[in-house]
C-alpha positions in Angstrom: -57.8 -3.0 22.6 -55.4 -5.8 21.8 -52.0 -5.6 23.4 -48.4 -5.0 22.3 -46.9 -8.3 23.1 -43.2 -8.8 23.8 -41.9 -12.4 23.9 -38.8 -12.5 26.2 -38.1 -10.8 29.4 -34.3 -10.4 29.1 -32.4 -7.1 28.7 -33.9 -6.6 25.2 -37.5 -7.2 26.0 -37.4 -5.1 29.2 -35.4 -2.3 27.6 -37.9 -2.1 24.7 -40.8 -2.1 27.2 -39.3 0.8 29.1 -38.8 2.8 25.8 -42.4 2.2 24.9 -43.7 3.4 28.2 -41.6 6.5 27.9 -43.7 7.3 24.9 -47.1 5.8 25.7 -48.3 5.4 29.3 -51.5 3.6 28.5 -50.9 1.1 25.6 -51.8 -2.4 26.7 -48.5 -4.3 27.2 -48.0 -8.0 27.8 -44.7 -9.7 28.3 -44.4 -13.4 27.9 -41.4 -15.3 29.4 -40.5 -18.8 29.9 -38.6 -18.0 33.1 -39.2 -16.2 36.3 -39.3 -12.7 34.7 -36.9 -11.3 37.2 -34.7 -8.4 35.7 -31.0 -8.7 36.0 -28.0 -7.5 33.7 -26.6 -10.4 31.8 -23.2 -8.8 31.5 -22.8 -9.1 35.2 -22.7 -12.9 35.0 -19.1 -13.0 33.9 -17.7 -10.8 36.6 -19.6 -11.8 39.7 -17.4 -14.5 41.2 -14.5 -12.2 42.3 -17.2 -10.1 44.2 -18.6 -13.3 45.7 -22.1 -12.4 44.5 -24.9 -15.0 44.9 -27.4 -15.3 42.1 -30.1 -13.5 44.1 -27.8 -10.5 44.5 -27.8 -10.1 40.8 -31.5 -9.6 40.6 -32.3 -6.0 40.3 -36.2 -6.2 40.3 -38.6 -9.1 40.5 -41.2 -9.7 37.8 -43.9 -8.3 40.1 -41.9 -5.1 40.5 -41.2 -4.9 36.8 -44.9 -5.3 36.0 -45.8 -2.4 38.4 -43.0 -0.2 37.1 -44.0 -0.8 33.5 -47.8 -0.9 33.9 -47.6 -4.3 32.1 -48.9 -7.8 32.5 -46.0 -10.2 32.7 -46.8 -13.9 32.3 -44.0 -15.9 33.8 -43.2 -19.6 33.2 -45.1 -19.3 30.0 -44.1 -21.2 26.9 -45.1 -19.9 23.5 -45.8 -23.0 21.2 -46.4 -21.1 17.9 -47.3 -17.8 16.3 -49.9 -17.1 13.6 -48.8 -13.9 11.9 -51.7 -13.9 9.5 -54.3 -14.1 12.3 -52.2 -12.3 14.8 -52.4 -15.1 17.4 -50.0 -16.5 19.8 -50.5 -20.1 21.0 -49.5 -21.0 24.5 -49.7 -24.3 26.3 -53.3 -23.8 27.4 -54.6 -20.7 25.7 -54.5 -18.5 22.6 -53.7 -14.8 22.7 -54.4 -12.0 20.3 -51.9 -9.2 19.7 -52.0 -5.8 18.1 -48.2 -5.8 17.4 -45.7 -8.4 18.4 -41.9 -8.2 19.3 -39.6 -11.1 19.5 -36.8 -10.6 22.0 -36.0 -14.2 22.5 -32.2 -13.8 22.7 -29.6 -16.3 21.8 -28.5 -19.8 22.9 -25.1 -21.1 23.6 -23.2 -22.7 20.7 -22.7 -26.4 21.5 -19.3 -27.9 20.6 -19.0 -31.4 19.1 -16.7 -33.1 21.7 -16.1 -36.8 22.2 -16.0 -38.5 25.5 -18.4 -39.6 28.2 -18.0 -36.4 30.0 -18.8 -34.0 27.2 -22.5 -33.8 28.4 -21.2 -32.2 31.5 -19.9 -29.1 29.8 -21.5 -25.9 31.3 -22.6 -22.6 29.8 -23.7 -19.5 31.6 -26.2 -17.5 29.6 -28.9 -16.9 32.3 -28.9 -16.2 36.0 -30.2 -19.8 36.4 -27.0 -21.1 34.7 -25.0 -19.0 37.1 -26.8 -20.5 40.0 -26.0 -24.0 38.8 -22.4 -23.0 38.1 -21.8 -21.6 41.5 -23.3 -24.6 43.1 -21.1 -26.9 41.2 -18.0 -24.9 42.1 -18.9 -25.0 45.7 -19.2 -28.9 45.5 -16.0 -29.4 43.8 -13.5 -27.3 45.7 -10.0 -28.6 46.3 -8.3 -26.9 49.2 -10.5 -23.9 48.8 -10.6 -23.7 45.1 -12.1 -25.4 42.1 -10.3 -26.3 38.8 -12.2 -24.7 35.9 -11.5 -25.2 32.3 -12.9 -22.6 29.9 -13.3 -23.3 26.2 -13.0 -20.0 24.2 -10.7 -17.1 24.8 -13.0 -14.5 23.3 -14.6 -11.7 25.3 -16.7 -13.8 27.6 -14.1 -16.5 28.1 -11.5 -13.9 29.1 -13.8 -12.2 31.4 -14.7 -15.5 33.2 -11.0 -16.5 33.3 -10.1 -13.2 35.0 -13.1 -13.2 37.3 -12.7 -16.9 38.5 -9.0 -16.3 39.0 -9.8 -13.3 41.1 -12.0 -15.5 43.2 -9.1 -17.8 43.8 -10.0 -20.7 41.5 -7.5 -22.5 39.2 -8.3 -21.7 35.7 -7.2 -23.1 32.2 -8.2 -21.3 29.0 -8.4 -23.2 25.8 -8.7 -21.6 22.3 -7.8 -22.5 18.8 -6.2 -19.1 18.2 -2.7 -18.2 19.2 -3.8 -15.2 21.2 -6.8 -14.2 23.3 -9.4 -11.9 21.8 -7.9 -12.8 18.5 -11.1 -11.8 16.6 -11.5 -8.5 18.1 -8.3 -6.9 19.3 -4.9 -5.8 17.8 -2.2 -8.5 18.2 -0.1 -6.4 20.4 -3.0 -5.7 22.8 -3.9 -9.4 22.8 -0.3 -10.3 23.6 -0.5 -7.8 26.7 -3.7 -9.4 27.8 -2.2 -12.9 27.5 0.9 -11.8 29.6 -1.5 -10.3 32.3 -3.7 -13.5 32.4 -0.5 -15.7 32.6 0.9 -13.4 35.4 -2.3 -14.0 37.4 -1.9 -17.7 37.2 -4.3 -18.6 34.3 -3.0 -21.6 32.4 -3.2 -20.7 28.6 -3.8 -23.6 26.2 -3.8 -21.8 22.9 -3.7 -22.9 19.2 -5.5 -26.0 20.3 -9.0 -27.3 20.9 -10.7 -29.9 23.3 -11.3 -33.1 21.4 -12.4 -35.3 24.4 -13.8 -34.8 27.8 -14.0 -38.1 29.9 -15.3 -38.8 33.4 -12.5 -39.6 35.8 -14.0 -40.4 39.2 -15.3 -37.2 40.6 -13.4 -35.0 38.1 -13.1 -34.8 34.4 -10.1 -35.4 32.0 -9.7 -33.0 29.1 -7.8 -34.2 25.9 -6.6 -31.4 23.6 -5.9 -31.7 19.9 -2.2 -31.2 20.6 -2.1 -34.3 22.7 -2.1 -32.5 26.1 -4.3 -34.1 28.8 -5.2 -32.7 32.2 -7.7 -33.1 35.0 -10.4 -30.5 35.9 -13.5 -30.2 37.9 -15.7 -28.2 35.7 -15.7 -27.3 31.9 -17.3 -24.1 30.9 -18.0 -23.3 27.3 -17.6 -19.7 26.2 -17.4 -20.1 22.4 -20.4 -17.9 21.6 -24.0 -17.6 21.1 -26.3 -18.3 18.3 -29.6 -16.4 17.8 -32.7 -18.3 18.8 -34.7 -18.8 15.6 -37.2 -21.6 16.7 -40.2 -19.5 16.9 -39.3 -17.3 14.1 -38.8 -20.1 11.6 -41.9 -21.9 12.7 -43.8 -18.7 12.1 -42.5 -18.3 8.6 -40.4 -15.2 9.4 -37.4 -14.5 7.3 -34.1 -15.6 8.8 -30.5 -15.7 8.1 -28.0 -16.0 10.9 -30.6 -14.1 13.0 -34.2 -13.0 12.5 -34.0 -10.5 9.5 -35.6 -7.1 10.1 -35.7 -4.0 8.1 -34.3 -0.5 9.1 -37.2 0.0 11.5 -37.0 -3.4 13.2 -39.9 -5.0 11.4 -39.7 -8.6 10.1 -41.1 -9.7 6.9 -44.6 -10.2 8.7 -46.9 -7.2 9.2 -46.7 -5.8 12.7 -44.1 -8.3 13.9 -40.8 -6.9 15.1 -37.6 -8.2 16.7 -34.8 -6.8 18.8 -31.7 -7.9 20.7 -29.4 -11.0 20.3 -32.0 -12.9 18.2 -31.7 -10.3 15.4 -29.8 -9.9 12.2 -29.9 -6.1 11.8 -30.0 -4.3 8.4 -27.2 -1.8 8.8 -27.3 0.1 5.4 -29.6 0.8 2.6 -27.8 -1.7 0.3 -29.1 -4.7 2.3 -26.0 -5.1 4.4 -26.7 -7.2 7.6 -25.0 -7.9 10.9 -25.4 -9.7 14.2 -24.7 -7.1 16.9 -24.6 -8.9 20.3 -23.7 -5.9 22.4 -25.5 -3.6 24.8 -25.1 -0.3 22.8 -26.8 -1.6 19.6 -29.6 -3.2 21.6 -30.3 0.1 23.4 -30.2 2.0 20.1 -32.6 -0.5 18.3 -35.0 -0.4 21.3 -35.4 3.3 21.3 -36.1 3.4 17.5 -38.5 0.4 17.5 -40.4 1.9 20.5 -41.0 5.1 18.4 -42.2 3.0 15.5 -44.6 1.0 17.7 -46.0 4.1 19.1 -46.8 5.7 15.8 -43.6 7.4 14.6 -41.8 5.2 12.1 -38.1 5.5 12.9 -35.0 4.2 11.3 -32.6 2.3 13.5 -29.4 4.4 13.2 -26.4 2.8 14.7 -23.4 4.8 15.8 -20.1 3.5 16.8 -19.9 2.6 20.5 -17.0 0.8 22.3 -17.2 -2.6 23.7 -15.9 -2.8 27.3 -14.1 -6.0 28.1 -14.6 -6.6 31.8 -11.1 -8.0 32.7 -10.2 -5.9 35.8 -6.6 -7.0 35.6 -6.3 -5.5 32.2 -9.5 -3.4 31.4 -10.0 -3.0 27.6 -12.3 -1.0 25.4 -12.5 -1.6 21.8 -14.4 -1.2 18.5 -13.5 -4.1 16.2 -13.1 -3.2 12.6 -15.9 -4.4 10.4 -15.1 -7.5 8.3 -15.2 -5.6 5.0 -12.5 -3.3 6.2 -10.0 -6.1 7.1 -8.7 -6.7 3.7 -5.8 -4.3 3.0 -6.2 -2.7 6.4 -3.6 -2.5 9.2 -3.2 -1.9 12.9 -1.0 0.9 14.3 -0.2 0.9 17.9 1.5 3.2 20.4 2.1 3.1 24.1 1.6 6.4 26.1 2.2 6.5 29.8 1.7 2.7 30.0 -1.6 2.8 28.0 -1.5 0.8 24.9 -3.6 2.5 22.1 -4.3 0.6 18.8 -6.0 2.1 15.8 -7.2 0.1 12.7 -6.9 1.8 9.4 -8.8 0.5 6.3 -7.3 0.3 2.9 -8.8 3.8 2.2 -6.8 5.2 5.1 -9.8 5.8 7.3 -9.8 4.8 10.9 -12.3 1.9 11.2 -11.7 0.5 14.7 -9.6 0.7 17.8 -8.6 -0.9 21.1 -7.2 0.6 24.2 -5.9 -0.8 27.6 -6.0 0.1 30.3 -9.1 1.9 29.0 -10.7 5.0 30.4 -13.5 7.3 29.5 -11.3 10.2 28.2 -9.2 8.0 25.8 -12.4 6.2 24.5 -13.9 9.6 23.8 -10.9 10.8 22.0 -10.6 7.6 19.8 -14.3 7.8 19.0 -13.9 11.4 17.7 -10.8 10.3 15.7 -12.9 7.7 13.9 -15.1 10.6 12.5 -12.0 12.4 11.3 -10.7 12.6 7.7 -8.8 9.6 6.3 -5.4 8.9 7.8 -2.4 9.4 5.5 
């Protein structure tokens, strides 16, 4: 019997494999990955410095342990060259594999900014435990009086998490963003202002409403030039401006793509028996053809459960429900559901402070609550706000 093949051994690939095994203990299962196949939680990468965690401490299970747990074959350090969806074959470097069904869980790659200067090629990103290892090693080599100077490009969710984490570990941090506030695309302005004040009080240098235009080598360090004319020296530049779905294999195989790999409500691509899950995907979110990139853990888990049912013989629609995004900034912990783009026009934020907790609700033009953010966040407040989103329209 030909196997179910999953390409990718990140959180999406392993989550799907686990869900499949809950439903079918014997289906042949093959996981292909270009890395070591060790299992770790990617969200932990942006809050491990303050805990002084080495990369090895982030590994939860090795590839050998995962293979045993899943009753699967895991081929590590394996590069997929191409996929023939008509013949249902996968071409590797030195062999060709047949598949019964195929799932792409190839994730996303860091967006690369176009920056001038002979130091631009030294900009780092942390999208994998291997990147984290390299980043830790660089910091260890560039300490000044016990700390390193780190400049972070991007004050979105990941940038703010890294800034808080690195500052908590005692490093000097500068945060650069073209918006006037951190988390500008996700949170209510009043909450972004509170986060800004918190980061500044911790010693983070905020360079907002500007961008990095040049990065030049300057001896053993780097000089950053901003669009507002400010220049300063730093040891490391970390880019946290976002990820872009990896479409390389999908496009070469003739799969339909937009911003991500396009799938239907069951997770299937436009090719028979080929599915996709995780950060590489552009999900269909309604029956009218609406699609969204959904780069968070809760949508991944929901999609994996539904696709596993479909793969094991019970066609199941991916039914997304609202789930808060937890921003891991310990100095000001935030939970939020950003309002959808279509609700922004004519909508408004309403904010109140209760016992030191800032609660912000977003109401669309129809008066219905379409998003929220809260800080400091807690489970009870998250639950209450989620319930309110299902309530009748606000007048």
